[in-house]
C-alpha positions as CSV (number, residue, x, y, z in Angstrom):
1,M,91.5,93.7,97.3
2,P,88.6,92.3,95.2
3,V,89.5,89.4,92.9
4,V,88.0,89.0,89.4
5,N,88.3,85.5,88.0
6,V,88.3,85.1,84.2
7,R,88.2,81.7,82.7
8,I,89.2,81.1,79.0
9,R,88.2,77.8,77.4
10,Q,88.0,77.1,73.7
11,N,88.6,80.8,73.0
12,E,85.5,81.8,75.1
13,Y,85.7,84.1,78.0
14,S,83.7,83.8,81.2
15,P,82.5,86.3,82.3
16,M,82.0,88.1,79.0
17,V,81.6,91.4,80.8
18,I,83.8,92.5,83.7
19,R,82.6,95.4,85.9
20,L,85.0,97.5,88.0
21,R,84.8,100.7,89.9
22,Q,87.1,103.7,89.2
23,G,89.8,104.3,91.8
24,W,89.7,100.8,93.3
25,P,92.5,98.3,93.2
26,Y,91.7,94.8,91.8
27,V,93.3,91.5,91.1
28,I,92.3,90.0,87.7
29,R,93.1,86.3,87.6
30,I,93.1,84.9,84.0
31,R,93.0,81.1,83.7
32,Y,93.7,79.6,80.3
33,R,92.2,76.1,80.2
34,D,93.2,75.3,76.6
35,D,96.2,73.1,75.4
36,H,97.9,76.1,73.7
37,G,98.9,79.5,74.9
38,H,97.2,82.7,73.9
39,V,97.5,86.5,74.2
40,F,95.1,88.5,76.4
41,Q,95.0,91.7,74.3
42,A,93.5,94.9,75.8
43,N,95.6,97.8,74.5
44,T,93.4,100.7,75.7
45,F,92.6,99.0,79.0
46,F,96.3,98.5,79.9
47,S,97.1,102.1,78.8
48,R,94.5,103.5,81.2
49,F,95.2,101.3,84.2
50,A,98.0,101.4,86.7
51,V,99.5,97.9,86.7
52,I,101.0,97.2,90.1
53,K,102.2,93.7,89.6
54,T,101.9,90.9,86.9
55,T,102.5,87.3,87.6
56,I,102.3,84.7,84.8
57,A,102.6,81.0,85.4
58,G,103.9,81.8,88.9
59,K,106.7,84.1,87.7
60,V,106.6,87.9,88.5
61,K,107.2,90.0,85.4
62,E,109.3,93.2,85.7
63,E,107.5,95.3,83.1
64,T,104.2,96.9,84.0
65,C,103.5,98.8,80.7
66,Y,102.1,96.7,77.8
67,G,99.1,96.2,75.6
68,A,98.8,92.5,75.8
69,I,100.1,89.5,77.8
70,Y,101.0,86.0,76.7
71,V,99.7,83.2,79.0
72,P,101.1,79.7,78.3
73,A,98.7,76.7,78.0
74,Q,97.0,75.5,81.2
75,Q,98.5,78.4,83.1
76,T,97.2,81.5,85.1
77,A,98.1,85.2,84.9
78,E,97.4,87.4,87.8
79,L,97.3,91.2,87.3
80,K,97.2,93.5,90.3
81,L,96.0,96.9,89.1
82,L,94.2,100.1,89.9
83,A,91.2,101.2,87.8
84,V,92.2,104.8,86.9
85,V,90.0,105.9,84.1
86,D,86.3,105.1,83.7
87,G,84.9,103.8,80.4
88,Y,84.4,100.7,78.3
89,Y,87.4,98.6,77.3
90,D,87.4,95.8,74.7
91,Y,89.6,92.8,75.3
92,E,90.1,89.7,73.3
93,D,92.0,86.4,72.9
94,S,94.4,86.4,70.0
95,C,97.3,84.3,68.7
96,L,99.6,87.2,68.3
97,S,100.0,90.5,70.2
98,I,100.9,92.6,67.1
99,S,97.5,92.8,65.5
100,S,93.8,92.3,66.2
101,A,93.6,90.8,62.6
102,F,94.7,87.5,64.2
103,S,91.8,87.5,66.7
104,L,90.5,84.1,67.7
105,G,87.4,85.2,69.6
106,R,84.9,88.0,69.8
107,N,85.7,91.1,71.8
108,D,84.4,91.1,75.3
109,V,84.3,94.2,77.6
110,I,85.6,95.6,80.8
111,I,83.4,98.4,82.2
112,V,84.9,100.8,84.7
113,E,82.1,102.7,86.4
114,E,82.8,106.3,87.3
115,R,83.6,107.0,90.9
116,A,80.8,108.9,92.6
117,P,82.0,112.2,94.0
118,R,81.7,112.6,97.8
119,I,79.7,115.6,98.8
């Protein structure tokens, strides 16, 4: 299963653009390097992906339906998921999961490329 590493430091994401292929499973590993926790917010992304397993700071989360995840300071979140629907999905770092009005950084993007039909 391909692993996509995302690093967040001083409210900046690296990489800024994540490319995935529709129909493939992935592990997205999000490392927060700051001294305070943040919310990885991607409402549309999470609603159009099949989340298989979520681990935050070494603990497996029971829920698999959400629009954002909180990651504590200096910790890592690991999302095992299936890219179901192709398209462009914004994601951002925010201090609260209830509104993008509290965004701390610019929106970055996850691009899911359409799966080529087999002929």
